N, C-alpha and C positions, 0 to 999 in steps of 0.2 A: 708383187701386189700391183694391180691395175690402178694407175693414178692418172687423172687428166689434169692438165694445166688449164687456166682460165681461158686462154685463147683457143684451146682445143675443144672447148665447149660450144663452139660456133661452127656452122658449116662453112666451107671454103667460100670466100667472096663475101662473107657477111660482115657488115660493119655497122656500128652504132653511130648515129649522128648525135653527138654530145651537145649540150646547150647549158649556158649559165642562167637561163631563165628558171624562175622558181615561182610557182603560184600557190595560193592557199585554197584548198578545196572546201566547198560549201559543206557544212555539217549536214549529214543525212541520217541523223538519228542517234549518234553516239554522244557521250557525255560532253558538254560544252567546255569542259576544262582540257579537252585534247583538241589540238589543231593538227591538220594533216597538210603537209607541204609536198608538192609534186614537182620534181625535176624532169620536165619533158615526158618522154615515154620510158624513161629509164627507171625511176625509183620514187617511192613515197617515204618521207621521213615525218617525225612527229614532235610536237611541243606539248608537254604536259605541264599545266599550271596548277600548282598546289598553293597552300597557304604560306609555306616556307620557301619554296623553290620554284623556279621555272626551269624545266628540265628539257634540254634538247636531245632527242634520241636520234643519233647519228649526225654526221657533219658533211655528208655529200661528197662532191668530187673534187672540189678545190676551195680556195679561199673565197672566191666570189659567190659561190653557192652557199657556202657556210655563213658568209656575211649577210646574204639575203635572208637566210633562215633566222639569223640573229635579229634582223630587222622586224620580222613578224613577232618575235619574242619580246622585243624591247618595250612595247607599251605595257607589258605585264610585270615588268621589273620594278614595281612600286610596292609600297607597304612593307618595306624591308625584306622583300623577297630576294633570295641569291640565285645566281645562275649556276646550273650544273649541266654537265655533258655527259652523254652515255655513248659509247661505241658498241653496237651489237656484235660486230665482228670487224675484221681488218680489210674486207674487200674495198676496192677503190671507190665505189659508190656510196660507201658508208662512213669512211674515216679519212679521206684525203683532204678534208677541210679542217683538220684538227689544229693546224698551225695558228690560226687566229685566236685560239683559246689558251695558249700556253705561254707563260711569261719566260724570258723578259721581252720578247719581241711581239707577243700576241696582242692584238687590239682590244680584246675583252677577256682577260685571264679569268679562267674558271677550272675547277677540277674536271678531269675527263676520267670517267669510271668504265673500266672494262677488265677482261680477264688478263691474266699474265700471259696466256697464249696469244691474245690479241697484240699485246705490246711486242712480243717476240716476232710475230708474223709481219708487223709493220716495218720492222727493222731487218728482215730477212733479206737474203740475196735475191730471192724470187721476186720479192715486191720491189726492191730497188730496180731490178731489171725490167719489171713491168711498167714502172714509172718512166724509165728511160725510153722504152719502146713508145709509150703513149706521148711523151713530150716531143719525140721525133715525128710522130704522126699528127698530132694535134697541138701544136705549140701554143695556140691562143687559148686553149682551155687548160692544158696541164703544165704549161711552161713554168709557172711560178709555184708549183706544188712542192712543198717541203714535208717530207714524211715525218710525221711527229706522233710518237706513242702516247698512249694514254698515261695519266699520271697517278691515278688511285686504282690499285689493282687487287683483284680477288681471283678465287679458283672456281668455286661451285655456286656460290650464293652470296648475294649482297642485298641489304635492305635499306631503302631510303624512307625515312619517316617525314612526310611532307606536311604533317599536322592534320590535314583533312584526307589526304590520299596517301597510301602506302605503295611504294613501287618495289616490288619483289623481282630482283634480277636473278635469274637461275640459268644454269647451263642447259643448252639444248644442242648439243654437237650433232654433226652429220653433214649438213651442207658445208660447213668447215668445222675444224676441230675447236676453234675459239668461240663458236656462235652462242649468244644468249638470247633469251626472250624476257619479256617483262609482263608480269602479272600485277594488276591493280585490284585487289580483292573488294574494296569498298564499292566498286562500281562493276564488278564482275567483268572486267575487260582485260584482254590479252593483246599485247603488241608482239606479234609472232615474228617480226622481221623477215629473215629468209628461211625460217625453220618450216614454213609452210608457204606454198606459192600456187598460183593458178597457171596451168591446170595441175601441176605437180612440182615439188622441188627437185632439185638434181644433186645428187651425191657425186663427189669427185673422186672417191676412193671406194674400194670394196668395202673396207672397215667402215668408212663414212656412211655407206648405205645402210648397214645394220644400225649404227648409231642414230641415224636420222629417223629411222622407223620407230625406235625406242622413244625419241624426242616427240615425235608426233603423238604417240600414245600417252606420254606424259602430259602434253598440252591439252589434249582432248578429254583427259580425266578431270580437268578443272571445271568448276561450275561457271559457265561463260555465258554472258549475254551479248557481249560485243567482242569481236576479234578484228583487228586491223593488221594488214600485211604490207610489205614493202613492195611486193610484186604481185598484186591481185586487186580487182576492183574492190572499192570500199564497201560494197554492198554485199560481198560474199558471206561475211559473218562465220559463225562457228561451223557451218556445214562444210566449208572447204577443208577443214581439218579431217572430217570423216571421208570426204572425197579422196583426199591425199592417201589416207590410210588404205582406202579400198583399192586404189590404183596399185599400191605396192603389194597388197595382198593378192590381187589378180595376177600381177606380174610374177610373184612367186609361184602361184599354182600352175601357170603356164610353163614356167621354166622347170619346175620339178617334173611335170609330165613329160616334157621334152627330154630332159636328161634320163628319165627312166626309159624312154623310147630309143636311147642311143645317141641323142644329139651330143655333139662335142661341147665341153665347157668353155672352149676357146675357138670359136668359129673363125675362119679366115676373114680378113678385113673387108673383103669384097662381097661377103655374104649379106643378104637381106635377113637380118636376125629376127625382124618382126614377122616375116613370113615363115621363117624357120621354126619359131615357137607358136605360130598361129595366133598372134596377138597384135594385129595392126594398130597403128596409132588412133585411127578413127574410132576403133573399138575401145581403146584404153582410156579415153577422156570422155567426160560428160557430153550428152548429146547437144549439138550446137556449138560446142567449144572448139572442135577440130579446125574448121576453116578459119574462124576468128583468130585462133591462136597463131596459126600459120601466117595470116595476113599481117598480124601485129608485130610478131617476133621473128618469123623466118627461122626458127630454131628446129628445122627438120630432123636433127640428129640427136635431140635430147632422148627420145624414147629408145632408139637403138643403144645408146650408151648405157642407159639404166639396165636394159636387157643383158648387156654383155657383163656388167657388174653383177647382176643377180645370178647369172650362170656361174660366174667365177666364185661368188660367195657360197652358193649352194654346193658347188664341187668341193670347196675347201671343207665344208661341213661334213660332206659324205666321206671324204678321204681321212679326216681326223677322227671320225667316229669309231 
């Protein structure tokens, strides 16, 4: 099975300038009980204020950023509200600030809700190795990170009754096996996390590609007025789900046609697979997004990686049919 490590999801020479800065994004039309926190150009996280709880959705990259997020949440910890924390998945920009919330050494102990798979991933050899690499590269950012698994675990679905708002946590695997999204039915709002992204999310395994498309369909089937993402402009809304679905549908169509024409399901590494299947990146993403995406993220290899996975996935289906 084709599988990509996190660091292999970037072109050679690509680096992310991490920061401990966290800013609160001005509300642009979503329910006022949701706050959006932005950590530089890396990721958005969320605070949901309910009648009973103040819920932090993800803990960012380290104790400093988690502490800053808690600072934005602290004014709402009144009227007997309790603090809750959610990890949408175990990636470093979503769960490496957990340590400040877990007793006995945590500064602000609170339950951390996540999947069992998330807990396992945070304690895995791959994650430990990733932390050690980042600590060597950026000690000022990652030097004091202590990998800390969530404390309240579930498998497929978990419900938080906040009194006025209900948070429905449900599995949306694909981007990672442990990934969840959060639906708030009272305000028709979805916190998609990394289950959908701009201009499209990236699967890391062939199996994950199929699972991610199913998760996108599941999310798009909800009756949504507002969708907020961890890696997309806050103004994208529910339309981005449909754009993501359309991208993978078009990718499948091009790959199917190419396989039928005799293209190899495993092209050599030096082959331009976008040209091979006649589906260049500029055609794959919405008009106007191509240059902006490259300028902001420099991720020129995302599209070719998804092409290679789709070719492998379709070939597996053909061979097993």
